N, CA, C, O and the ligand as a Tripos MOL2 file, in Angstrom:
@<TRIPOS>MOLECULE
protein
  301   299    76     0     0
PROTEIN
NO_CHARGES

@<TRIPOS>ATOM
      1 N         -11.9190  -18.2890   40.6900 N.3       1 MET1
      2 CA        -11.1200  -17.5440   39.7340 C.3       1 MET1
      3 C         -11.6890  -17.7610   38.3100 C.2       1 MET1
      4 O         -12.3460  -18.7640   38.0330 O.2       1 MET1
      5 N         -11.4190  -16.8080   37.4420 N.am      2 THR2
      6 CA        -11.9000  -16.8470   36.0780 C.3       2 THR2
      7 C         -10.7240  -16.6090   35.1320 C.2       2 THR2
      8 O          -9.8080  -15.8450   35.4370 O.2       2 THR2
      9 N         -10.7690  -17.2650   34.0000 N.am      3 ILE3
     10 CA         -9.7430  -17.0370   32.9650 C.3       3 ILE3
     11 C         -10.3130  -16.1050   31.9320 C.2       3 ILE3
     12 O         -11.3640  -16.3730   31.3500 O.2       3 ILE3
     13 N          -9.6010  -14.9810   31.6970 N.am      4 CYS4
     14 CA        -10.0510  -14.0250   30.6690 C.3       4 CYS4
     15 C          -9.8940  -14.6810   29.2810 C.2       4 CYS4
     16 O          -8.8100  -15.1750   28.9680 O.2       4 CYS4
     17 N         -10.9360  -14.6980   28.4540 N.am      5 PRO5
     18 CA        -10.8210  -15.3490   27.1540 C.3       5 PRO5
     19 C          -9.9470  -14.6010   26.1540 C.2       5 PRO5
     20 O          -9.5970  -15.1480   25.1080 O.2       5 PRO5
     21 N          -9.6010  -13.3860   26.4560 N.am      6 GLU6
     22 CA         -8.7220  -12.6290   25.5510 C.3       6 GLU6
     23 C          -7.2370  -12.7390   25.9030 C.2       6 GLU6
     24 O          -6.4470  -13.1760   25.0670 O.2       6 GLU6
     25 N          -6.8440  -12.3580   27.1020 N.am      7 CYS7
     26 CA         -5.4320  -12.4110   27.4770 C.3       7 CYS7
     27 C          -5.0830  -13.6800   28.2490 C.2       7 CYS7
     28 O          -3.9130  -13.9310   28.5370 O.2       7 CYS7
     29 N          -6.0960  -14.4800   28.5850 N.am      8 GLU8
     30 CA         -5.8950  -15.7680   29.2310 C.3       8 GLU8
     31 C          -5.2410  -15.6880   30.6210 C.2       8 GLU8
     32 O          -4.7150  -16.6710   31.1440 O.2       8 GLU8
     33 N          -5.2980  -14.4370   31.2130 N.am      9 LYS9
     34 CA         -4.8340  -14.3070   32.5570 C.3       9 LYS9
     35 C          -5.9480  -14.7330   33.5150 C.2       9 LYS9
     36 O          -7.1360  -14.5580   33.2420 O.2       9 LYS9
     37 N          -5.5210  -15.2980   34.6480 N.am     10 GLU10
     38 CA         -6.4730  -15.6610   35.6610 C.3      10 GLU10
     39 C          -6.7080  -14.4420   36.5530 C.2      10 GLU10
     40 O          -5.7600  -13.7810   36.9760 O.2      10 GLU10
     41 N          -7.9680  -14.1550   36.8330 N.am     11 TYR11
     42 CA         -8.2570  -13.0070   37.7150 C.3      11 TYR11
     43 C          -9.4570  -13.3200   38.5730 C.2      11 TYR11
     44 O         -10.2080  -14.2610   38.3170 O.2      11 TYR11
     45 N          -9.6170  -12.5190   39.5850 N.am     12 GLU12
     46 CA        -10.7760  -12.6630   40.4920 C.3      12 GLU12
     47 C         -11.8840  -11.7250   40.0180 C.2      12 GLU12
     48 O         -11.7370  -10.5060   40.1140 O.2      12 GLU12
     49 N         -12.9850  -12.2680   39.5090 N.am     13 PRO13
     50 CA        -14.0320  -11.3950   39.0140 C.3      13 PRO13
     51 C         -14.6520  -10.5790   40.1630 C.2      13 PRO13
     52 O         -14.7070  -11.0200   41.3110 O.2      13 PRO13
     53 N         -15.1050   -9.3990   39.8100 N.am     14 ILE14
     54 CA        -15.7800   -8.5290   40.8090 C.3      14 ILE14
     55 C         -17.1790   -9.0530   41.0760 C.2      14 ILE14
     56 O         -17.8900   -9.4690   40.1600 O.2      14 ILE14
     57 N         -17.5530   -9.0270   42.3120 N.am     15 ASP15
     58 CA        -18.9280   -9.4090   42.6990 C.3      15 ASP15
     59 C         -19.7980   -8.1860   42.4390 C.2      15 ASP15
     60 O         -19.9340   -7.3100   43.2930 O.2      15 ASP15
     61 N         -20.3840   -8.1420   41.2460 N.am     16 ILE16
     62 CA        -21.1400   -6.9570   40.8560 C.3      16 ILE16
     63 C         -22.3690   -6.7750   41.7200 C.2      16 ILE16
     64 O         -22.7880   -5.6470   41.9780 O.2      16 ILE16
     65 N         -22.9420   -7.8620   42.1630 N.am     17 ALA17
     66 CA        -24.1450   -7.7620   43.0160 C.3      17 ALA17
     67 C         -23.7980   -6.9850   44.3100 C.2      17 ALA17
     68 O         -24.6150   -6.2190   44.8210 O.2      17 ALA17
     69 N         -22.6100   -7.1950   44.8090 N.am     18 PHE18
     70 CA        -22.1750   -6.4760   46.0040 C.3      18 PHE18
     71 C         -21.9610   -5.0100   45.7140 C.2      18 PHE18
     72 O         -22.2380   -4.1500   46.5490 O.2      18 PHE18
     73 N         -21.4590   -4.7310   44.5050 N.am     19 LEU19
     74 CA        -21.0260   -3.3630   44.1900 C.3      19 LEU19
     75 C         -22.1810   -2.4590   43.7090 C.2      19 LEU19
     76 O         -22.0420   -1.2360   43.6960 O.2      19 LEU19
     77 N         -23.2590   -3.0290   43.3360 N.am     20 VAL20
     78 CA        -24.4030   -2.2370   42.8750 C.3      20 VAL20
     79 C         -24.8110   -1.2510   43.9920 C.2      20 VAL20
     80 O         -25.0440   -1.6560   45.1310 O.2      20 VAL20
     81 N         -24.8900    0.0020   43.6570 N.am     21 GLY21
     82 CA        -25.2160    1.0190   44.6570 C.3      21 GLY21
     83 C         -23.9800    1.6100   45.2920 C.2      21 GLY21
     84 O         -24.0850    2.5370   46.0970 O.2      21 GLY21
     85 N         -22.8200    1.1020   44.9540 N.am     22 PHE22
     86 CA        -21.5750    1.6150   45.4540 C.3      22 PHE22
     87 C         -20.7280    2.2760   44.3320 C.2      22 PHE22
     88 O         -19.5140    2.4270   44.4610 O.2      22 PHE22
     89 N         -21.3950    2.6530   43.2570 N.am     23 GLY23
     90 CA        -20.7060    3.3450   42.1840 C.3      23 GLY23
     91 C         -19.9030    2.4310   41.3160 C.2      23 GLY23
     92 O         -18.8330    2.8160   40.8450 O.2      23 GLY23
     93 N         -20.3780    1.2310   41.0840 N.am     24 ALA24
     94 CA        -19.6800    0.2940   40.2050 C.3      24 ALA24
     95 C         -19.5130    0.9260   38.8290 C.2      24 ALA24
     96 O         -20.4400    1.5390   38.3010 O.2      24 ALA24
     97 N         -18.3170    0.7710   38.2530 N.am     25 GLU25
     98 CA        -18.0740    1.3890   36.9510 C.3      25 GLU25
     99 C         -18.4780    0.4490   35.8550 C.2      25 GLU25
    100 O         -18.6470   -0.7530   36.0600 O.2      25 GLU25
    101 N         -18.6360    1.0420   34.6460 N.am     26 ALA26
    102 CA        -19.1220    0.2710   33.5180 C.3      26 ALA26
    103 C         -18.2180   -0.9120   33.2030 C.2      26 ALA26
    104 O         -18.7000   -1.9870   32.8430 O.2      26 ALA26
    105 N         -16.9000   -0.7160   33.3380 N.am     27 TRP27
    106 CA        -16.0240   -1.8290   33.0090 C.3      27 TRP27
    107 C         -16.2630   -3.0310   33.9040 C.2      27 TRP27
    108 O         -16.0120   -4.1700   33.5090 O.2      27 TRP27
    109 N         -16.7540   -2.7720   35.1240 N.am     28 MET28
    110 CA        -17.0750   -3.8810   35.9870 C.3      28 MET28
    111 C         -18.2640   -4.6750   35.4580 C.2      28 MET28
    112 O         -18.3120   -5.8990   35.5710 O.2      28 MET28
    113 N         -19.2160   -3.9590   34.8840 N.am     29 ASN29
    114 CA        -20.3770   -4.6240   34.2980 C.3      29 ASN29
    115 C         -19.9330   -5.4060   33.0590 C.2      29 ASN29
    116 O         -20.3580   -6.5430   32.8500 O.2      29 ASN29
    117 N         -19.0790   -4.7940   32.2440 N.am     30 GLU30
    118 CA        -18.5760   -5.5220   31.0370 C.3      30 GLU30
    119 C         -17.8690   -6.7640   31.4600 C.2      30 GLU30
    120 O         -18.0550   -7.8200   30.8550 O.2      30 GLU30
    121 N         -17.0470   -6.6690   32.5000 N.am     31 GLN31
    122 CA        -16.3310   -7.8660   33.0130 C.3      31 GLN31
    123 C         -17.3140   -8.9290   33.4830 C.2      31 GLN31
    124 O         -17.1540  -10.1200   33.2150 O.2      31 GLN31
    125 N         -18.3290   -8.4620   34.1890 N.am     32 HIS32
    126 CA        -19.2650   -9.4270   34.7350 C.3      32 HIS32
    127 C         -20.0350  -10.1110   33.5840 C.2      32 HIS32
    128 O         -20.2830  -11.3160   33.6450 O.2      32 HIS32
    129 N         -20.4030   -9.3780   32.5700 N.am     33 ILE33
    130 CA        -21.2500   -9.9340   31.4950 C.3      33 ILE33
    131 C         -20.4040  -10.8360   30.5830 C.2      33 ILE33
    132 O         -20.8650  -11.9050   30.1830 O.2      33 ILE33
    133 N         -19.1850  -10.4250   30.2520 N.am     34 THR34
    134 CA        -18.4180  -11.1080   29.2120 C.3      34 THR34
    135 C         -17.3590  -12.0560   29.7730 C.2      34 THR34
    136 O         -16.9230  -12.9580   29.0570 O.2      34 THR34
    137 N         -16.9350  -11.8900   31.0100 N.am     35 GLY35
    138 CA        -15.8090  -12.6810   31.4970 C.3      35 GLY35
    139 C         -14.4760  -12.1480   31.0840 C.2      35 GLY35
    140 O         -13.4480  -12.7540   31.3850 O.2      35 GLY35
    141 N         -14.4600  -11.0110   30.3890 N.am     36 LEU36
    142 CA        -13.2090  -10.3740   30.0040 C.3      36 LEU36
    143 C         -12.7180   -9.5250   31.1680 C.2      36 LEU36
    144 O         -13.5160   -8.9300   31.8930 O.2      36 LEU36
    145 N         -11.3830   -9.4720   31.3460 N.am     37 CYS37
    146 CA        -10.8530   -8.8970   32.6190 C.3      37 CYS37
    147 C         -10.7680   -7.4170   32.6330 C.2      37 CYS37
    148 O         -10.6360   -6.8410   33.7130 O.2      37 CYS37
    149 N         -10.8370   -6.7150   31.4480 N.am     38 SER38
    150 CA        -10.6010   -5.2810   31.4420 C.3      38 SER38
    151 C         -11.2170   -4.6410   30.1960 C.2      38 SER38
    152 O         -11.6180   -5.3360   29.2620 O.2      38 SER38
    153 N         -11.2850   -3.3050   30.1960 N.am     39 ASP39
    154 CA        -11.7050   -2.5990   28.9890 C.3      39 ASP39
    155 C         -10.8760   -2.9880   27.7990 C.2      39 ASP39
    156 O         -11.3970   -3.2190   26.7070 O.2      39 ASP39
    157 N          -9.5440   -3.0630   28.0210 N.am     40 LYS40
    158 CA         -8.6210   -3.3770   26.9700 C.3      40 LYS40
    159 C          -8.9360   -4.7330   26.3280 C.2      40 LYS40
    160 O          -9.0040   -4.8560   25.1050 O.2      40 LYS40
    161 N          -9.1220   -5.7270   27.1650 N.am     41 CYS41
    162 CA         -9.4620   -7.0660   26.6220 C.3      41 CYS41
    163 C         -10.8640   -7.0550   26.0100 C.2      41 CYS41
    164 O         -11.1150   -7.7550   25.0300 O.2      41 CYS41
    165 N         -11.7630   -6.2790   26.5710 N.am     42 PHE42
    166 CA        -13.1220   -6.1490   26.0230 C.3      42 PHE42
    167 C         -13.0260   -5.6230   24.5900 C.2      42 PHE42
    168 O         -13.6270   -6.1950   23.6800 O.2      42 PHE42
    169 N         -12.2640   -4.5230   24.3820 N.am     43 ASP43
    170 CA        -12.1400   -3.9330   23.0460 C.3      43 ASP43
    171 C         -11.4820   -4.9290   22.0710 C.2      43 ASP43
    172 O         -11.9650   -5.1340   20.9570 O.2      43 ASP43
    173 N         -10.3960   -5.5280   22.5050 N.am     44 GLU44
    174 CA         -9.6290   -6.3990   21.6100 C.3      44 GLU44
    175 C         -10.4610   -7.6600   21.2670 C.2      44 GLU44
    176 O         -10.3810   -8.1900   20.1590 O.2      44 GLU44
    177 N         -11.2270   -8.1010   22.2100 N.am     45 HIS45
    178 CA        -12.0010   -9.3080   21.9860 C.3      45 HIS45
    179 C         -13.2500   -9.0260   21.1000 C.2      45 HIS45
    180 O         -13.6080   -9.8320   20.2430 O.2      45 HIS45
    181 N         -13.8790   -7.8920   21.3270 N.am     46 ILE46
    182 CA        -15.1180   -7.5820   20.6350 C.3      46 ILE46
    183 C         -14.8930   -6.9060   19.2940 C.2      46 ILE46
    184 O         -15.5720   -7.2370   18.3220 O.2      46 ILE46
    185 N         -13.9560   -5.9670   19.2150 N.am     47 SER47
    186 CA        -13.8890   -5.1390   18.0040 C.3      47 SER47
    187 C         -12.4620   -4.9950   17.4670 C.2      47 SER47
    188 O         -12.2330   -4.1720   16.5800 O.2      47 SER47
    189 N         -11.5000   -5.7640   17.9710 N.am     48 GLY48
    190 CA        -10.1280   -5.5950   17.5070 C.3      48 GLY48
    191 C          -9.4830   -4.4180   18.2130 C.2      48 GLY48
    192 O         -10.1330   -3.7500   19.0170 O.2      48 GLY48
    193 N          -8.2000   -4.1490   17.9240 N.am     49 SER49
    194 CA         -7.5030   -3.1020   18.6430 C.3      49 SER49
    195 C          -8.1180   -1.7350   18.3050 C.2      49 SER49
    196 O          -8.5970   -1.5280   17.1900 O.2      49 SER49
    197 N          -8.1030   -0.8220   19.2540 N.am     50 ARG50
    198 CA         -8.7160    0.4910   19.1230 C.3      50 ARG50
    199 C          -7.6080    1.5360   19.3440 C.2      50 ARG50
    200 O          -7.3780    1.9830   20.4680 O.2      50 ARG50
    201 N          -6.9130    1.9220   18.2240 N.am     51 PRO51
    202 CA         -5.8000    2.8550   18.3950 C.3      51 PRO51
    203 C          -6.1840    4.2240   18.9360 C.2      51 PRO51
    204 O          -5.3270    4.9760   19.4000 O.2      51 PRO51
    205 N          -7.4810    4.5470   18.8740 N.am     52 GLU52
    206 CA         -7.9220    5.8590   19.3820 C.3      52 GLU52
    207 C          -7.9780    5.8770   20.8960 C.2      52 GLU52
    208 O          -8.1150    6.9430   21.4960 O.2      52 GLU52
    209 N          -7.8740    4.7120   21.5280 N.am     53 TYR53
    210 CA         -7.9620    4.6590   22.9830 C.3      53 TYR53
    211 C          -6.6040    4.3270   23.5720 C.2      53 TYR53
    212 O          -5.7660    3.6910   22.9320 O.2      53 TYR53
    213 N          -6.4040    4.7720   24.8120 N.am     54 THR54
    214 CA         -5.2640    4.3450   25.6030 C.3      54 THR54
    215 C          -5.7620    3.6020   26.8220 C.2      54 THR54
    216 O          -6.9400    3.7080   27.1620 O.2      54 THR54
    217 N          -4.9000    2.8510   27.4910 N.am     55 TYR55
    218 CA         -5.3160    2.0810   28.6280 C.3      55 TYR55
    219 C          -4.2990    2.2270   29.7440 C.2      55 TYR55
    220 O          -3.0960    2.3330   29.5060 O.2      55 TYR55
    221 N          -4.8030    2.2310   30.9530 N.am     56 ASP56
    222 CA         -3.8760    2.3110   32.0740 C.3      56 ASP56
    223 C          -3.4300    0.8780   32.4960 C.2      56 ASP56
    224 O          -3.7580   -0.1070   31.8340 O.2      56 ASP56
    225 N          -2.6880    0.8000   33.5970 N.am     57 GLU57
    226 CA         -2.0860   -0.4840   33.9200 C.3      57 GLU57
    227 C          -3.1360   -1.5390   34.3310 C.2      57 GLU57
    228 O          -2.8470   -2.7350   34.3630 O.2      57 GLU57
    229 N          -4.3320   -1.0810   34.6380 N.am     58 ARG58
    230 CA         -5.4290   -2.0160   34.9480 C.3      58 ARG58
    231 C          -6.3080   -2.2890   33.7320 C.2      58 ARG58
    232 O          -7.3380   -2.9590   33.8160 O.2      58 ARG58
    233 N          -5.8590   -1.7390   32.5830 N.am     59 GLY59
    234 CA         -6.6450   -2.0000   31.3640 C.3      59 GLY59
    235 C          -7.8960   -1.1580   31.2250 C.2      59 GLY59
    236 O          -8.7980   -1.4790   30.4520 O.2      59 GLY59
    237 N          -7.9380   -0.0610   31.9960 N.am     60 ARG60
    238 CA         -9.0940    0.8330   31.8800 C.3      60 ARG60
    239 C          -8.9270    1.7340   30.7140 C.2      60 ARG60
    240 O          -7.8230    2.2060   30.4430 O.2      60 ARG60
    241 N         -10.0510    2.0010   29.9740 N.am     61 ARG61
    242 CA        -10.0320    2.7350   28.7020 C.3      61 ARG61
    243 C         -10.0700    4.2630   28.9390 C.2      61 ARG61
    244 O         -10.8130    4.7820   29.7720 O.2      61 ARG61
    245 N          -9.2070    4.9500   28.1410 N.am     62 PHE62
    246 CA         -9.2130    6.4190   28.1160 C.3      62 PHE62
    247 C          -9.2000    6.8810   26.6860 C.2      62 PHE62
    248 O          -8.6400    6.2260   25.8070 O.2      62 PHE62
    249 N          -9.8260    8.0250   26.4610 N.am     63 GLU63
    250 CA         -9.7670    8.6930   25.1410 C.3      63 GLU63
    251 C          -9.3540   10.1240   25.4050 C.2      63 GLU63
    252 O         -10.0320   10.8470   26.1350 O.2      63 GLU63
    253 N          -8.2200   10.5450   24.8040 N.am     64 ASN64
    254 CA         -7.6570   11.8870   25.0410 C.3      64 ASN64
    255 C          -7.5180   12.1870   26.5200 C.2      64 ASN64
    256 O          -7.7880   13.3030   26.9650 O.2      64 ASN64
    257 N          -7.0950   11.1820   27.2850 N.am     65 GLY65
    258 CA         -6.8620   11.3420   28.6970 C.3      65 GLY65
    259 C          -8.0720   11.3090   29.5910 C.2      65 GLY65
    260 O          -7.9600   11.4460   30.8100 O.2      65 GLY65
    261 N          -9.2440   11.1250   28.9840 N.am     66 VAL66
    262 CA        -10.4960   11.1060   29.7390 C.3      66 VAL66
    263 C         -11.0070    9.6550   29.8980 C.2      66 VAL66
    264 O         -11.0580    8.9180   28.9140 O.2      66 VAL66
    265 N         -11.3610    9.2620   31.0490 N.am     67 ARG67
    266 CA        -11.9040    7.9190   31.3210 C.3      67 ARG67
    267 C         -13.1090    7.7040   30.4130 C.2      67 ARG67
    268 O         -13.9930    8.5540   30.3150 O.2      67 ARG67
    269 N         -13.1220    6.5750   29.7680 N.am     68 LYS68
    270 CA        -14.1940    6.2460   28.7950 C.3      68 LYS68
    271 C         -14.7880    4.8840   29.1300 C.2      68 LYS68
    272 O         -14.2920    3.8570   28.6650 O.2      68 LYS68
    273 N         -15.8510    4.8710   29.9360 N.am     69 PRO69
    274 CA        -16.3700    3.6020   30.3820 C.3      69 PRO69
    275 C         -16.9630    2.7320   29.2690 C.2      69 PRO69
    276 O         -16.9010    1.5050   29.3450 O.2      69 PRO69
    277 N         -17.5360    3.3570   28.2400 N.am     70 PHE70
    278 CA        -18.1130    2.6010   27.1510 C.3      70 PHE70
    279 C         -17.4190    2.9310   25.8530 C.2      70 PHE70
    280 O         -17.1810    4.0990   25.5430 O.2      70 PHE70
    281 N         -17.0900    1.8930   25.0880 N.am     71 ALA71
    282 CA        -16.4200    2.1140   23.7830 C.3      71 ALA71
    283 C         -17.4650    2.5470   22.7790 C.2      71 ALA71
    284 O         -18.6110    2.0970   22.8170 O.2      71 ALA71
    285 N         -17.0480    3.4410   21.8650 N.am     72 ASP72
    286 CA        -17.8990    3.7460   20.7120 C.3      72 ASP72
    287 C         -17.9010    2.5760   19.7830 C.2      72 ASP72
    288 O         -16.9570    1.7860   19.8130 O.2      72 ASP72
    289 N         -18.9340    2.4080   18.9330 N.am     73 PRO73
    290 CA        -18.9060    1.3270   17.9950 C.3      73 PRO73
    291 C         -17.6870    1.4650   17.0350 C.2      73 PRO73
    292 O         -17.2600    2.5720   16.7060 O.2      73 PRO73
    293 N         -17.1550    0.3170   16.6070 N.am     74 PRO74
    294 CA        -15.9910    0.3970   15.6730 C.3      74 PRO74
    295 C         -16.3600    1.1090   14.4100 C.2      74 PRO74
    296 O         -17.4800    0.9900   13.9140 O.2      74 PRO74
    297 N         -15.3670    1.8850   13.8670 N.am     75 ARG75
    298 CA        -15.6030    2.5790   12.6140 C.3      75 ARG75
    299 C         -15.4240    1.6250   11.4300 C.2      75 ARG75
    300 O         -15.5830    2.0330   10.2790 O.2      75 ARG75
    301 ZN         -7.8650  -10.0240   29.7970 Zn       76 ZN76
@<TRIPOS>BOND
     1     1     2 1
     2     2     3 1
     3     3     4 2
     4     3     5 am
     5     5     6 1
     6     6     7 1
     7     7     8 2
     8     7     9 am
     9     9    10 1
    10    10    11 1
    11    11    12 2
    12    11    13 am
    13    13    14 1
    14    14    15 1
    15    15    16 2
    16    15    17 am
    17    17    18 1
    18    18    19 1
    19    19    20 2
    20    19    21 am
    21    21    22 1
    22    22    23 1
    23    23    24 2
    24    23    25 am
    25    25    26 1
    26    26    27 1
    27    27    28 2
    28    27    29 am
    29    29    30 1
    30    30    31 1
    31    31    32 2
    32    31    33 am
    33    33    34 1
    34    34    35 1
    35    35    36 2
    36    35    37 am
    37    37    38 1
    38    38    39 1
    39    39    40 2
    40    39    41 am
    41    41    42 1
    42    42    43 1
    43    43    44 2
    44    43    45 am
    45    45    46 1
    46    46    47 1
    47    47    48 2
    48    47    49 am
    49    49    50 1
    50    50    51 1
    51    51    52 2
    52    51    53 am
    53    53    54 1
    54    54    55 1
    55    55    56 2
    56    55    57 am
    57    57    58 1
    58    58    59 1
    59    59    60 2
    60    59    61 am
    61    61    62 1
    62    62    63 1
    63    63    64 2
    64    63    65 am
    65    65    66 1
    66    66    67 1
    67    67    68 2
    68    67    69 am
    69    69    70 1
    70    70    71 1
    71    71    72 2
    72    71    73 am
    73    73    74 1
    74    74    75 1
    75    75    76 2
    76    75    77 am
    77    77    78 1
    78    78    79 1
    79    79    80 2
    80    79    81 am
    81    81    82 1
    82    82    83 1
    83    83    84 2
    84    83    85 am
    85    85    86 1
    86    86    87 1
    87    87    88 2
    88    87    89 am
    89    89    90 1
    90    90    91 1
    91    91    92 2
    92    91    93 am
    93    93    94 1
    94    94    95 1
    95    95    96 2
    96    95    97 am
    97    97    98 1
    98    98    99 1
    99    99   100 2
   100    99   101 am
   101   101   102 1
   102   102   103 1
   103   103   104 2
   104   103   105 am
   105   105   106 1
   106   106   107 1
   107   107   108 2
   108   107   109 am
   109   109   110 1
   110   110   111 1
   111   111   112 2
   112   111   113 am
   113   113   114 1
   114   114   115 1
   115   115   116 2
   116   115   117 am
   117   117   118 1
   118   118   119 1
   119   119   120 2
   120   119   121 am
   121   121   122 1
   122   122   123 1
   123   123   124 2
   124   123   125 am
   125   125   126 1
   126   126   127 1
   127   127   128 2
   128   127   129 am
   129   129   130 1
   130   130   131 1
   131   131   132 2
   132   131   133 am
   133   133   134 1
   134   134   135 1
   135   135   136 2
   136   135   137 am
   137   137   138 1
   138   138   139 1
   139   139   140 2
   140   139   141 am
   141   141   142 1
   142   142   143 1
   143   143   144 2
   144   143   145 am
   145   145   146 1
   146   146   147 1
   147   147   148 2
   148   147   149 am
   149   149   150 1
   150   150   151 1
   151   151   152 2
   152   151   153 am
   153   153   154 1
   154   154   155 1
   155   155   156 2
   156   155   157 am
   157   157   158 1
   158   158   159 1
   159   159   160 2
   160   159   161 am
   161   161   162 1
   162   162   163 1
   163   163   164 2
   164   163   165 am
   165   165   166 1
   166   166   167 1
   167   167   168 2
   168   167   169 am
   169   169   170 1
   170   170   171 1
   171   171   172 2
   172   171   173 am
   173   173   174 1
   174   174   175 1
   175   175   176 2
   176   175   177 am
   177   177   178 1
   178   178   179 1
   179   179   180 2
   180   179   181 am
   181   181   182 1
   182   182   183 1
   183   183   184 2
   184   183   185 am
   185   185   186 1
   186   186   187 1
   187   187   188 2
   188   187   189 am
   189   189   190 1
   190   190   191 1
   191   191   192 2
   192   191   193 am
   193   193   194 1
   194   194   195 1
   195   195   196 2
   196   195   197 am
   197   197   198 1
   198   198   199 1
   199   199   200 2
   200   199   201 am
   201   201   202 1
   202   202   203 1
   203   203   204 2
   204   203   205 am
   205   205   206 1
   206   206   207 1
   207   207   208 2
   208   207   209 am
   209   209   210 1
   210   210   211 1
   211   211   212 2
   212   211   213 am
   213   213   214 1
   214   214   215 1
   215   215   216 2
   216   215   217 am
   217   217   218 1
   218   218   219 1
   219   219   220 2
   220   219   221 am
   221   221   222 1
   222   222   223 1
   223   223   224 2
   224   223   225 am
   225   225   226 1
   226   226   227 1
   227   227   228 2
   228   227   229 am
   229   229   230 1
   230   230   231 1
   231   231   232 2
   232   231   233 am
   233   233   234 1
   234   234   235 1
   235   235   236 2
   236   235   237 am
   237   237   238 1
   238   238   239 1
   239   239   240 2
   240   239   241 am
   241   241   242 1
   242   242   243 1
   243   243   244 2
   244   243   245 am
   245   245   246 1
   246   246   247 1
   247   247   248 2
   248   247   249 am
   249   249   250 1
   250   250   251 1
   251   251   252 2
   252   251   253 am
   253   253   254 1
   254   254   255 1
   255   255   256 2
   256   255   257 am
   257   257   258 1
   258   258   259 1
   259   259   260 2
   260   259   261 am
   261   261   262 1
   262   262   263 1
   263   263   264 2
   264   263   265 am
   265   265   266 1
   266   266   267 1
   267   267   268 2
   268   267   269 am
   269   269   270 1
   270   270   271 1
   271   271   272 2
   272   271   273 am
   273   273   274 1
   274   274   275 1
   275   275   276 2
   276   275   277 am
   277   277   278 1
   278   278   279 1
   279   279   280 2
   280   279   281 am
   281   281   282 1
   282   282   283 1
   283   283   284 2
   284   283   285 am
   285   285   286 1
   286   286   287 1
   287   287   288 2
   288   287   289 am
   289   289   290 1
   290   290   291 1
   291   291   292 2
   292   291   293 am
   293   293   294 1
   294   294   295 1
   295   295   296 2
   296   295   297 am
   297   297   298 1
   298   298   299 1
   299   299   300 2
@<TRIPOS>SUBSTRUCTURE
     1 MET1         2 RESIDUE 1 A MET
     2 THR2         6 RESIDUE 1 A THR
     3 ILE3        10 RESIDUE 1 A ILE
     4 CYS4        14 RESIDUE 1 A CYS
     5 PRO5        18 RESIDUE 1 A PRO
     6 GLU6        22 RESIDUE 1 A GLU
     7 CYS7        26 RESIDUE 1 A CYS
     8 GLU8        30 RESIDUE 1 A GLU
     9 LYS9        34 RESIDUE 1 A LYS
    10 GLU10       38 RESIDUE 1 A GLU
    11 TYR11       42 RESIDUE 1 A TYR
    12 GLU12       46 RESIDUE 1 A GLU
    13 PRO13       50 RESIDUE 1 A PRO
    14 ILE14       54 RESIDUE 1 A ILE
    15 ASP15       58 RESIDUE 1 A ASP
    16 ILE16       62 RESIDUE 1 A ILE
    17 ALA17       66 RESIDUE 1 A ALA
    18 PHE18       70 RESIDUE 1 A PHE
    19 LEU19       74 RESIDUE 1 A LEU
    20 VAL20       78 RESIDUE 1 A VAL
    21 GLY21       82 RESIDUE 1 A GLY
    22 PHE22       86 RESIDUE 1 A PHE
    23 GLY23       90 RESIDUE 1 A GLY
    24 ALA24       94 RESIDUE 1 A ALA
    25 GLU25       98 RESIDUE 1 A GLU
    26 ALA26      102 RESIDUE 1 A ALA
    27 TRP27      106 RESIDUE 1 A TRP
    28 MET28      110 RESIDUE 1 A MET
    29 ASN29      114 RESIDUE 1 A ASN
    30 GLU30      118 RESIDUE 1 A GLU
    31 GLN31      122 RESIDUE 1 A GLN
    32 HIS32      126 RESIDUE 1 A HIS
    33 ILE33      130 RESIDUE 1 A ILE
    34 THR34      134 RESIDUE 1 A THR
    35 GLY35      138 RESIDUE 1 A GLY
    36 LEU36      142 RESIDUE 1 A LEU
    37 CYS37      146 RESIDUE 1 A CYS
    38 SER38      150 RESIDUE 1 A SER
    39 ASP39      154 RESIDUE 1 A ASP
    40 LYS40      158 RESIDUE 1 A LYS
    41 CYS41      162 RESIDUE 1 A CYS
    42 PHE42      166 RESIDUE 1 A PHE
    43 ASP43      170 RESIDUE 1 A ASP
    44 GLU44      174 RESIDUE 1 A GLU
    45 HIS45      178 RESIDUE 1 A HIS
    46 ILE46      182 RESIDUE 1 A ILE
    47 SER47      186 RESIDUE 1 A SER
    48 GLY48      190 RESIDUE 1 A GLY
    49 SER49      194 RESIDUE 1 A SER
    50 ARG50      198 RESIDUE 1 A ARG
    51 PRO51      202 RESIDUE 1 A PRO
    52 GLU52      206 RESIDUE 1 A GLU
    53 TYR53      210 RESIDUE 1 A TYR
    54 THR54      214 RESIDUE 1 A THR
    55 TYR55      218 RESIDUE 1 A TYR
    56 ASP56      222 RESIDUE 1 A ASP
    57 GLU57      226 RESIDUE 1 A GLU
    58 ARG58      230 RESIDUE 1 A ARG
    59 GLY59      234 RESIDUE 1 A GLY
    60 ARG60      238 RESIDUE 1 A ARG
    61 ARG61      242 RESIDUE 1 A ARG
    62 PHE62      246 RESIDUE 1 A PHE
    63 GLU63      250 RESIDUE 1 A GLU
    64 ASN64      254 RESIDUE 1 A ASN
    65 GLY65      258 RESIDUE 1 A GLY
    66 VAL66      262 RESIDUE 1 A VAL
    67 ARG67      266 RESIDUE 1 A ARG
    68 LYS68      270 RESIDUE 1 A LYS
    69 PRO69      274 RESIDUE 1 A PRO
    70 PHE70      278 RESIDUE 1 A PHE
    71 ALA71      282 RESIDUE 1 A ALA
    72 ASP72      286 RESIDUE 1 A ASP
    73 PRO73      290 RESIDUE 1 A PRO
    74 PRO74      294 RESIDUE 1 A PRO
    75 ARG75      298 RESIDUE 1 A ARG
    76 ZN76       301 GROUP 0 **** ****
């Protein structure tokens, strides 16, 4: 198990090596690289809150209702 450095929740990290070639999403790579559990925690940890984005219950990032795997640089 891993502790997310932003929300401090314990979660099971995704085995990205297993998922490569199976359509792994960008947030999985962000999680693997940073140890952050979700897009939401990634944004808050890296660039502060991003009011232009919304997040679903799994913390996946959306902009205007469209899935957004990568955040734009902060303004
Ligand atoms: Zn988190």
